[in-house]
Each structure stands twice: as C-alpha cells, then as structure tokens.
C-alpha positions, 0 to 999 in steps of 0.5 A: 500500500505504501509503495502504491501511494509513493508511486501515485505521489511521484506520478502527480509531481512528474505531471506537474513538473512537465506541465510547468516546464514542458517543451513546445518545440519538438522539431525532429532533427536526428534520431537513433533506431534500433531493432530486428527482423523476426522474418527474413524469408528468402525468395526461392527461384528453383527446385527439382523435383521438390524443395524440402529445405526449411528456410527462415532468417533473422536480422538486427540493426542500429542506424542513425537518421538525419532529417532534411528539408521537405520531409526527407531524411538520410539514414545510415548504420550497421546491420547483421543478417542470418538466413538459415537453410535447414541447419546451415546459414549464410551470414551478412553484416555491414553498412546500410545507407538509404533515403526516406521520405515522410508525408504527414506533418509532425503532429500526426502520431503515425508517420508513414514513409517510403525508403530506398537503401543500399546494403554493403556486406563486409562478411564472407563472400563465398561459403561451401559446406556439407551436412549429412543427409540420409546415407550421403551428404547434402552440399550447400553453396552460398554466394553472398552479395557485396552490395544489395539494393532494397525498396521499402515501406513502413511507418513510425508509430509515436508512443511519446513525442520523441519515441516511436515504434517502427514497422518496416518492410524491405524487399532486398535484392542481392547483386550477383548472389545465389544459393544452390543446395543439392540433396542427393537421392537414395534408395528411399528418396529421389533427392532434390535441389534448391536455388535462390538469387539472393533476394529476400523479404525483410520485415523488421520492428524497431524503437526510434528515439528522436533528438533533441529529446522532447517531453510534453505534458501529454507525454506525462499524462500518458505515463501517468495513466500507464503507472495507474494501470500497473498500480490498480490493475 
C-alpha cells in the first residue's frame, strides 16, 4: 500500500513539473533507431523435383537518421543478417545507407514513409559446406552479395513525442548472389535441389528515439495513466 501511494505521488509530481516546464518546440532533427527482423524469408527461384529445404532468417540493426528539408531523411548504420537453410546458414553484415521520405506533418502520431537503401556486406563472400543427408551428404553453396539494394515501406507509430515504434518492410535484392543446395537421392528418396538469387523479404520492428529529446505534458499524462494501470490493475 505504501509503495502504491509513493508511486502515485511521484506520478502527480512528474505531471506537474512537465506541465510547468514542458517543451513546445519538438522539431525532429536526428534520431537513433534500433531493432530487428523476426522474418527474413528468401525468395526461392528453383527446385527439382521438390523443395524440402526449411528456410528462415533473422536480422538486427542500429541506424542513425538525419532529417532533411521537405520531409526527407538520410539514414546510415550497421546491420547483421542470418538466413538459415535447414541447419546451415549464410551470414551478412556491414553498412546500410538509404533515404526516406515522410508525408505527414509532425503532429500526426503515425508517420508513414517510403525508403530506398543500399546494403554493403563486409562478411564472407563465398561459402561451401556439407551436411549429413540420409546415407549421403547434402552440399550447400552460398554466394553472398557485396552490394544489395532494397525498396521499402513502413511507418513510425509515436508512443511519446520523441519515442516511436517502427514497422518496416524491405524487399532486398542481392547483386550477383545465389544459393544452391543439392540433396542427393537414395534408395528411399529421389533427392532434390534448391536455388535462390539472394533476394529476400525483410520485415523489421524497431524503437526510434528522436533528438533533441522532447517531453510534453501529454507524454506525462500518458505515463501517468500507464502507472495507474500498473498500480490498480
């Protein structure tokens, strides 16, 4: 009970302070965005006679963004992507550089955008490996791109004046990239092969913090109600 009363008192004091000293000018000049992708799915371009390869991928990133005039922005940062084929994977990491175009005034809590990016991979270029398959071995040949290009679309959903949840989709096109997997046949299986050209769907989620950091009276009330929910429910 004492803890609840103390939290309630601190919340009221915080709202009062922000109401008295809150900022009105919250123009977004630059930002930091960190997050990851639970879904990085390669685009299969060939298989024969049937594909039995289980594919999935993950990614995480840390980028900075600088606002430009007319709702444009430039972004740059680090990315790390891993795409798994059964129990073998190809990995890419490096620098991502791109442009974004927003459309709505800053007062709107949801900010849709279009994006275009270039991904520079500094990790391994070619990898060949094998894995046990029935009574033989499957062969995996990965050729990673040095450069990938991607159009993208997404939105920033502002939880507070300077803090947003970001959702984004990119279609990543790896230049001069390919994957080839051969699973040999046996007396009980016909075998199969799989191929792709280094293209994949990338759906990411992140948290974006804008600077100069702005905390308005409305943000204080939002936090106040969140604290009340935790105290009484």
